N, C-alpha and C positions, 0 to 999 in steps of 0.2 A: 147623325144616323138615327133612325125610326124603322121599329117591325113594320112588317107588310102589314096589308088592312085585313080583316076579317071578313068574311063573306058567307051569307045565309043561303044564297042561292046562285043560280046563272049572272052572270054582270050582264046587265042592260045598258052599252054603249053605243055612243052615235057613230063611233070610230071603229066599232065593229060591223053595223048595221047599215050605215049611209053608204049607198053606192057610189056618190061622188069620193068618200075617203077610201071606200075598196078599189074603186078604180086608180087612185094616184099610188096607194102602197103594194097594187098589184105592180104597177110600174116600176117602183123601186125594186118591187122584190125579183124581178126579171131583171133588171140592171147588175144589181149587185150581188146576190145571193148565189148565182149559180159560179161566178168565178171564185169568191171567197170560199164555196163550198169544194169547190176541186183545188184549190191550195192546200186547205185544210186536210182532203182527203191524201193530199202528197206528203204533208206535213207528217199526219199520223203513221202513213204508210213507212216514211223514212224511220219514224221512232219504234214501231213494231216489228219491224220486217227481220229484226235479228232474232227474234224468236223463232221463225222460219229457218233465217242461215246457220244457226248454232247445230242445228240437227248435222249438218256435213261440215260445218266450222270443227267442231269438236273430234272429227275423223282427221282431219288433216293438219289440225293446229295443237298447240299445249296446252289445251283449256278443258277444264273439267267443271261440273255444275257449279260448283262456288265461285271460280273466275267467271265463269257465263254470269250468275247470278249478280257479283260486284258491278261487272261491265253493264249490264242493263240497267242498274241502279244508279251508276255514276253521272249517265245522263242529267238527271235530275239535280246533280248537285249544281253542276253549269246554269242549268235553268234558274234555280234559285237564287243564285248570286245575281241576275243579270235582271230578271221580271221586272223588278219596281223601277230600275232607272229606263228600262226601255219604255215603260207605258208614260212615266214622267214626261221623256222625251216627247213622245208621239202625241201629246198633247200640245208640246210646244209648235211641234213642225209640221204636223199632219199625220195622216195614216200612210197615205199614199208614199212618201218618203222611208218612212219608219219599214211598212212592210217590204218594200222593194231592198231594202238593207238585210233585215230579217231574212228573207227568203233565198237571196243571193248566196248568201254566207253559208246556210243551212244547206243549201243544195251542193256546195264545193264538200263540205266536210261530210255529209251523206254519200257522197262519191268516193271520198277518200279512205272510206272503212273498206273499200277492195284493198287496198296497199299494206294493213295490219297482218304481222305475223309472228308478236309475242303479246303477251298479256298487258305489258305495261304500254305498248301501243294502243290497243284497244281500248284501255282506260281513258287514253290522252284523247283520242277522237270521239269517243261517245261524250268526253266532257264538255269538248267543243261544239260537239252537235248540239248539245243542250243549251251552252252558251249562246250559241248563235241563234239558235230557234226561241229562246228566250223572249216573251214578250208578244208573241204573236196570237196567242189565243186571247189573253185579256185585251190586248189591242184591239181584235175583231169585237169582241162582247162589249167595249167601250165605244167605238165606231159605229154599233147598232144604235146605241144609245142618243147618236148624234139623229139619228134616222128613224126610229120607231118609238111612238109611246108605250108606255108599259102594258097597257091592254093587249098590245099586239105582241109583243117581245118575247113572252112564254114558246109561241109556236116560231116564232123565227129562230131562236137560239136551237130549238129541238131540230129543225129543219138544217140548221147549220152543223150541229152536233150529230145531226145521222151521220156525215160523213164518215167518223169514226166506226159506224157500224157498217155502212157501205163498204169502206174500205176494208174491215174485216171479212166480208164476203168475197171480195176480190182479192183479198191479199194471198189466203188458204191456197186457191188452184192457181195463182199468178206464181208466187214464190215456189210453188210445190215444182211448177212446170219449170221454172228456170232453173231449179236446182237438180233436177232431173234430166234435161233435156239438153242442157248447155255446159254441163258440167263435162270438162276437157276440151270444148269448143276454143280455138285459137292458143292453147295451153294454159288456160285459165280454169280455176274451179267453177261450179255452178254459183256458190254464194259470191264468189269475186263478181261475176256478170250480174247477180242480184243486186249489189249494191251500185254497180254503174248505171243500169238501166232505170234504176228507181230515184237516184240522186240528182241526175241533171234535169228532169222536167222542173224542180224548182226555181231553178235559176231564171228559166226561160217564163215562168207564172210572174214571178217577181216582177218583171219588166211590164208583163201586160196588166198587171193591177196598177202599175204606176202609170200608165197611159190611159186604162181604161175607167178608173173610179176617181169620183171626187172625194174631198174631205168632208163637206158637209151641202146638206141640202142647197143652201144658197148660191154655192158654185157651180151648181150643176146647169147647164147649158139645155141639155134635154130634160128639161122640167119649164114648163110655162110659168110665167109670172102668176096666174091664178093657181096653179099646182101648187107651186111655192106657199101661196097664202093658206090654202086647205092643209096643207103640212104644217106651217104654225098654228093655224087654229086647232089641230088636232092635238098639239102639246100643251096648248093653253086648257082646252076642254078635257084633257087626262084626268082618270081618276084619281092619279098622283099627286095633281097640282092644285089640291088643297093645301099650297104649301105652307110651311113653316116659316116664319121670318130669319130664321139661322140656318142657311142652306149646308153649312157646315163646311169642313176643309179636310186634308190630309194629316193635318198634326191631330186635329181631333178625332180623326180616324184611328190616330196611332194610341189615343187614349181610350179609346172604346174597348171594353171587355169582351163583348161580343162578337168584337172583329176577329179575335183570337181565337174566341169560340167555334165560329164559323171557319177557320182556319184548319181545327183541329178536326172538325167533322170533315172536311175537304182532303186533310191528310189522310185518314182513315178510308175515307171513299175512293180515293184513288190509289192508295196502297193497295187495297183489295181489288180492283179491277185490274190495274197493272200486272199484279202477280198472277191474275186469270189471263190477260192478254200475253205475257210472256211466256206461260208454261202450260196454254192449251195446245200447240203441238205436241210436246212432250206427253201430255194427260192421253191427248188421241192417242198417241203412238205406244202407250201402256196397255190400252185396250185390245191389242193385236194386230192394230194396222201400221205394217210396215212401209208400203210404198207410199214416197215423200208426197206425190202427186194427190194420191188416195186422202193423206193427211189433209192436205189444204181444202179437198173436197167436203169433207166429214167437218173440218170447222166452221167452212163458210153456211152452212145450214143454219145452227143456232144463230148466227149474226144476221142473217137473210129475214126471219124470225123479229129480230130485236129492233131492225129499221122500221117495221110497220107498229110495231106497239110504242115505240119512243114518239113517231109523229102522232099518234092517236092520244096518248095520255098526254104529251105537251097541247094539244088541242083543247082537250077536256079541262085542262089547268087554267088555259087562258079564259074558256067559257065562265068557269065558276070564281075565276082570279084567285085562286088557292095554291099555295105551295106547299105549305110545311106537310100536312097529311098526304098529299100527292107522294113526296119526297119519301117518307116515313113506308108507306105502302110500297113502293117500290125496291128497297133495300131489304124488306121482308121477303117479298116475292123473289128475290135476288138469293136468298141466304136458303129460302126454302126448297127454291129450284137446285141449287148444289146440295144440298142434304139427301134430295132424292136421288140425285146423279150417285153420290157415295152407295146408293143401295142396289143399284145397278151394275155394280161393278163386274165386267167379264160381258155384259150385254151391253152391245153395240146399240141395237135400236134404242133400247131403253135409255141408255146413257145420253145421246143424242136429244131425244125428248125431252127428258129432264132439263138438260143444259138450255136448250132452246127457251123454256120456261123461265129459267133463272135469266138470260140474256135479255128478256122483255125489261127486267127491273133493272139489270145492271145498267144497260143503255139508256133507259129513261132518268136515272135518278142524277146524273150531272147536270144536263139543261135544267131540269128543275131546281137544282143547288145554286145554280146561276142565276135565274130568272128571278128566285128570292132574293140572292144578295145583290143584284142588280137594283131590286127595290130599296133593300134596306139602306144602302149606301146614298147619302145626299150627292146633289150633284157636283159639291166641292171637292168631295171625296172618293169620286168612282173613279177616276183614272188611277189614284194610288190605291186607293182601296180594293179595286179589282186587284190589281197586280201584286198587293201584298198578301191578300189571301189565296193567289193562284200561287205565289212563289212558295208561302210556308208549307199549303197544302202538297206541292209537288215535292216536299221532303219524302212524304211518304212511298213511293213510287222508288225513291232512292235508300230506303231501308229492306222494303217487304220482299222485292225479289231475293236480295243476300240470305234473308231469314227463312224462305222460302225453300232456296236454293239448299239451306244447311239442314232442315228440317227433312228433305227428299232425300240427301246424302247419307245422312245419318240413322234414318227411318226405314230407308228403302221402300217406302208405300206413299203413293200421291194422296191417300185417303186424309191423311194427318194435313198435309197443305190446303186441302179443301174445308178442313177444319179451322183452320188459319184465317180462310179468307171469310168463310161465313162469320167469324167473330168479330172482325172487322167492319162487315156491312151493319151487322146487327147495331155495334157500338157506336156506327155513325149516326144511326136512325132514332136511337133511343136517346143521345146526347142532345139531336136536333129538337126533338120532342120536348126534351125537359126546359131546355134553355131560351131557343127562339117562340118566345109568347105572341100569340096574335094582338095586334093593337085594337083599339076600340075604331070602329068604321069613320068617325069624326078626325081622326088623327093618322094621316097618310103620311108616306115618306115623302121627302122635298122633291121638288121638280126636278125634271130633267135639265140638261143644259140648254142655254138659250141657244137658237139657229141663228 
């Protein structure tokens, strides 16, 4: 593993500027990104819809904030345990088979949430949902390394990860409408309909991914021989392909201290982000909004702003081929926006405006982090390394919602939970700034996997 390259100006790369390269990668974009984007949207929706469902579940089931916080977080324990094995298996059997297994099983688990009636059942199904979904996100990031050289990957990851923010725009109105208008339909609560309607699409998408995607460019019959040669040439001329003799391995990755530093940074980042995701509906409700549909509408506004910011920042990061300072700027923007939100308590318009500023930083930080990580890890370590960092980092959301639940329960004030989230963002930025030093331009991370 080697630190990402330093850059003092915009990157001049034929992969970014040559019309032939642009044409073939545009073809790849339209083939694989829309389907994977939709799949991640469904995955993220099934992960976070509990934040809206709990507004009604706590009225019909024996749940309080502490039970909800633990159930929201236990998802990530299952995710942690199965993340690395899933990604190592993907490298052996291919992305299509792996994603089929992941998506069908998580869809069934997400649907099964409609049947929970006790805290124990709630915890078990949330754990299984995490276990079954494990490997999807790092698997797709690894899949991108097979199709895109590093100088295109920042924007691609940002577009893929915009799914989380796009879903956050859609999730509010969609979940709010289901909770409000389906409650009592056919004798079921609104929250039960929510899990049924939003869980089943993952099963269908799993089969679509299996039949419509190929594991690597060499297997794609929709690419001509000349286009495949262009892709191969793009990888050979990639700025990261000033290759070091030792490509590294997963065993070396396990001995690299910076892999664990990156895991800690991701732990803090995800802990902060998912605390906001899970508690945002409750936060908006605390501003005096009681209608469930309106809560969904108001939570959509900041996320719509975040989608635009995420893609623009990802594009700017690719242009300069710089990740470290972009990441630090984003987490500081997130913390600053949340702090301003605390100053507008009781003012709905001011709070939403400040929260929108924060979400620009929140939405942009994770794709920047994984662009940096995919460039740091060598080819031999990419599959296991991405999964290891992702799985260890996902322990953050297994802890932070519970901590936040206790903070809210014992202080009775959401402002202290905001301070908690701000501190996590700031600490992740400072830690990355201090530990991930940029390398000299002549020493660049090892090459991406051979095609």
